[in-house]
N, C-alpha and C positions, 0 to 999 in steps of 0.2 A: 503493500499500498503507499509505505512512504516513498518508495523509489520513484513509482507512478507520481506522487506530489510532487517531488522536485522536476522529474521532466516535465511535468505540466507548467511548473514554475518558471523554469528555462524557457520554455517554449513563449511562455506570455512575455517575458522580458523580452525576447526577439520582437514577438509581433506588436509589442506596445510601444516600439520604439520605430518600428519600419512602415507597419501598416497603421497602427493606430494615431501615428504621428505624436506620442506623447513621450516628455520628456524623460530620458534614461532613469532620473533620480525618481520619478512616479513609479516608474516600472519595476525599479528596485525594491522599491520599497513597499509597493502593494504584494508582490510576490513575497518578499520577507514574510510580510503578515501572513499572507494564504498559507504558506508552508509551515508558519507557527499555529495556525489555526487547526489546521487539517493533521498536521501530524499528531495534534493531540498534547501540546506543550500549554503550562497554566497561561491563560490570556491576562490573569493579573501580573503577570511579570513579563510581558512577550514585549510590551514598550520598551520597559527596562534593558531588556536584553538588546533589541534593536540601537538604542540610545549608546550602549556600551560597548557596542560591537563598532558603531560610528566612531566614539570618541577614542577607544583604545587603537584604532590603526592611524587618526589623527595625532595622537600622541607621540607616537611613533615617528610618523615620516611625514606630517603636516608640514612643520617649517623648513624640513630640507626642500620638499617641493616647491614650497615658495621662493627659497632664494636659491634653487637651481632656476626657475624662472627668471628671476633678477638678474642673475649670471647672464643667462641667453638676452636678454633685452640689453646688457651692459655690450657682449659682443658684438649685437647690431647697430645698437647706436652710436657706438663709438669708431665703427669701421675696423674693429680687430678681427673678426671674421673673415675680412676680404683679405686682412694683409694676410692672415694664417693661411687663406688659400693661395693667394700669390707667392709666399715662400715655398710651399709643398710644391707648386707648379714648377718654380725655378729649380728645388731640388731633382726633380724627375728629370725636368729638360722638357723638351719638345716631340720627343722619341715616344715616352709613354703618356699622355695626356688622359688617356680612359682610365690607368691605375692612379694616376695622380687625382682626377677627379674623385676616384673612389675613396684615397686615402683622405683627400679634403672633406670628403662627407663625412667618412667616420671619425675623424678630430673634432669637426663641428656639431655632428650629431650626439654627442657624449653630455654637453649640458644645453644644447638647442632642442627645441622640437624638430623632428625631421621636415613636418612642413613648413615651419618657420625659416628653417635651415636653406633649404630649395629657393624659398621666396628672397632671402637674403641673396643665395649665390646666383640666381636666375641670370642676372646681369654677365657675371662671372662665365656662366656656359658660352654664351655667344663670343664674348672676348676670346676665351681660350679654342674655339673653336675657328674664329677666325685668324687667330696668331698660329694655328698649328695646320691650319687647313683638312680638320676633321670635320666629318658628319657632325651636325650639332645635336641628331639623336643618341647618336653614339657616346659624347661627353655628358647631356643628361641622364641617360639611363644609369649610367656610369658612378654619378653623383647621386642620385636617388639609392642605388642599390646599396652604398658606404654611409650615407645617411640614415637607411632603416636598419641597417644591422648593428649599430651602435646604440641608436634610438631604443631597440629594443632587448638587448643584451645587456647594456652597460650602464649603472646607474650615474649619475644623480637623475636620467629622467623617471618620471613618474611610473612607468610600467614594472622594470625590475626593481625599482626602489619600494612600491606597492608588495609585490610578489615576495621581497625579503620581509617586509614588515611581518605581513601574513604567516611567514613560515618562522616567523620568530630568530629572525638572525639578522636583524636591524646593526647589532654591534659586529657584524663582521661584513660590512659592507665592503671593506677595503677587499677581502677575497672574493666578492661578486663581480667587482670591477676588474681584478687581474683575471679571475677565469672568463667573465665578459669578454674581455680583450681577446684572449685566446682563440675562443668558439667563433668569434665573429671574423677572425681574419681570413678563414677560408674562403668566408663569404665575399670579400673585397676582392679574392682571385676571380672568382665565380661572375662578380656584377662585371669586372672588366671583360672575360672572354665573351660573356652573353651579349651586353653592350657591342662588342666590337664586330660580333657574326651577325646578330639578328636585329641591331638598332641603325646600322650602315645607310641602308636605304629607305627609311621614314619618309612619309612626306610632311614636310615641314615648314610652315610659312617662316622665314628667316626674315630678321631686321637689317635690309641691304643698308640704312642709313645709321647702324651702330657704328661712332667714332670711340676710338680708344684713347684716354686722355693721359698720356705718359706724366703730366707734370701731377695730375692728381693722384696717380699710384707712387710716384716718389715722395710726396707730402703725407704720405700715411704715416702712422704711429711705428714708433721701432719694435722689433721683432719680439724681444724678451716680452714686452709689455703686452702683445698684442694675444701671446700663448699663456702669459700668466693666469689667467682667469679660469683656463682651464685645467693647466699642469698645476698648480700651487695645489689645489685640494687633492687630487689624485697621488700627488707626490706626498703630501702629510698624512693622507690614509694608508697610503702603501706601506711608509715607516713605522705606523703605529700598529700595520697589521703584522708585519715582517718580529719588531720586538714581542708581540704577543707568541709569535709561533717560536721564536726564542728562548721564550720564556718555559713554554709547554714543551720544548724538546732537551731542558735540562741546562740551557747557557742563559741564565738570566740577566738582565743589564741591571744596575742599579736600581734600588726600588723607586729613588724620586725621581730620576729620569724616566723611568717607565711611566710612572705617571703624568708626567709632563707630554710626554709624547701621546699617550691615550688621550690626553686632555686636547692637545692640538690636531690629531688624527680623526677626531670624531667629527662626523661628516655635517654637524651644525657649527662647529668652532672653524673649521678647515672653509666651509664655504663662506662664511662672516669675514674671516681674515683677506681670503680672495677678493669679496667686495670691498672691502675697506682698501686694499691696495688699489682698486681699480679706480680710485678718484683720479689717481694718475694718468689713467687714460684720456682724461679730457682737461686738456691745459687752461680751458678758457671756461670761465662760470661751473666747475666741478660739481658744487652742490645743487646747482638748479636742474645741469643735467643729469645727477646720479638719481636726482629726485623723480625726474621723468622716467628714469629706468625700472624704478621702484613701481611707479604707477603702472608702466607698460607692464612689468612681468608679472603682479600680481593679478592685475586685469586677464592678462593670458590665461593664468593657472586656477581662476576661480572655478570654472566649470571641472575641471579636473579633480581638482580637492574634493568637490560634491560628490562626483562620480566614485572617487575612489572610498570615501567615506561610506557612502552607499552599498558599495561593494563588502566593504567591510561588516556592515550592518547586516546585508544577507549572509554572509560565511558564517555571523555569530548565531543565527539562528539556525542554520544547519549544522552546526557544531552540537545544538542541543537537541537535535532530533537523533533516532535510532540509526539514520544511515551510516553513521561512522561505524559502529559496531558490525552492522550487516555487510558492509563493504568489506571491512577488515577480515570478517571470520571467512567471507567469500575469495579474498586474496589468499589468504592462508592454508585454506584449505586446498585450493588450487595449486598451491606451492609458487606464487607469481614472483619471479625473480625481480629485482631491481631496475631492469632494464625494460621490463614489461611494465613498470609501476612508472618508468620514464615516458616510456610509449603514450600509456593512457594519459599522462599530463600533456602531451602532445596534441594528441586528438580531441580532449576535450577542449584546449585553449583553441585548438584550430577551429573547432565547431563555432565557438562564440565570435571569434573574429570573422571567419566567413560570413555568419549570419548578421551581426550586426554591425561591423564594422570598424569599431574603436579597438585599437592593440591594448591600450590601456585598460580598458575594462575587461577584455577578454583576459589579461593577467589578472586582475583585482579577482573575478570572479572565480577563476581557475585554481588561484593558489587558496582562496577560501575555501572552496569546496575540498581541497585536498591536504590541507593543514592538519586536519583531526585524524588523518590516516598514516601521517608520517612516522611515527612511532611504532605501530602495527608494522610496518614495511621496512622498520630497521633503517629508516633515514632520520638518524638522531645527530652524526656528527655535520659540521657547520659546511665541509666540503661536499657530503651527499645532499644536503639543503640546498647549495649554490647550485649543484647541477640540476637539482628540480628546479629551479627559479628558469636556469637554461634550459629546460623541455618545454618549460610553459611559454619562455618567450619565444623560442622555436616554433611552437603552434600558433603563438601569437603573431606571427610574420605570416602565416598561409590562410587567406590570402588577401589581397587588397584590390579592390574592385568596386562598381558604383556605387557602394553605400556607404564608400571609406572617403573621408576628407582628402586624405593623402591621395589616393588615386586622381582626385578632381587637380589637387595642386600641381603633379607633376604633370597631367596630361595638357592642363592649361597655360601653365609656364613655359610648357616646351612648344605647344603648338601642335600637339598628337591629335588625331581624332578617335571616338571611343574605341571603334575597331582595333586601329593600332595599339592604343594603351593597352587594352586586354592582353594583346599579343605579345606585348615587350613588358610593360610596367607588373602586369597581374602576373603574367607565366614567371617574371625572376623574383616576385615575393616569395611565390609557392617554393620555388628550388631552395632560396635561400634559405625558407624554414627547414626544407628536409637535410640539405648539405649542414645546416646549424644541429639539427638534430642528431645527426651522425656522427659527427665531432662530439656532441655533449655524450653520447654513447660509447665512446672509444676510451673518451677521459675517466669514466666509470669503470669501465673495465681493467683499463691501467691501474689506476688509484685505489 
């Protein structure tokens, strides 16, 4: 009975946002109430459970999501994103522009939403295509693949950050970042190969009047300042994670040093430090421009926060139902392996992504459903749970199509018709999800 109730709730979440055109928040909350009532949970405690689920997830990752969005706005408004792209392009040279664009996308996609990143870099697409005499379709699809890979797998973007929070590994974000980077690397090579092979002959309306302003490029901010908002948090979080690894491995650092590294390497403090140093990106009226970045970032992440919290509420209700025990018993009785559990995570996330379009919602819902099952499946260590986040993220890539805003951003800012967007962008996101899952399973088998 409970399985049928949950399936109907999931179907309702999808129909409410696609056919009934309700806001996803309404669909998630109504589904949570429905699951609670029809599964026999005490109705006098149901509202409290929903509120608690919403609040607990917000307490874990809410501020990090907000600050991550602010960093994204800083990269946009300061011109740092363009500078980062220009440096990476020069590093790889004109011989490998498609791979350079994938790498650019991967770097910018760590703190910036992939749709915002593509819009920010859409002019760069045209500049690179003209400078290197390569088809615009190849350059644009390679960029979209790079952006999508890290957006789905590497915090501080909300999807992997929310999944880590649901699976109770918020204090191991550094490990999630490191593993996410490793898992996303094959996706960059895939994006490059796919773009060069299948996107070179696309029918695109190109901007023949585009003029490259060399003077403007030369007056961009210094390289180290451009990279700082991206690399500083990653560096601090990584150092703190290595300190924990050394301590658990019997090679502890001095206690006071470990405390300070842990403090500075917490996502919240590292993001705040990156934002503090970002004032130097604006030589004129820094306070005024940073205030604009805060306003833009907060506005951008408002809907995301609401959906993340609502997903946490839905997951909290699921945890109170008998579903956890039933599924756990079935998995154990059938001697389900860890690989099968990763595959289940992938399939559930792919179902949500394909049905309702949002990568973040897919990761929040899937991780919330799987969280009660992790212990019974033997997923208790940070690395195991991190690989579960990767499996969920791989599923949440699969696939981007017409119900996904990302689909329309790539197609409209590139000049693709809908048919060509399905043949390239949609197909690539599906392949990226499968490749990322394979890499995740290989890491699981090795370690």
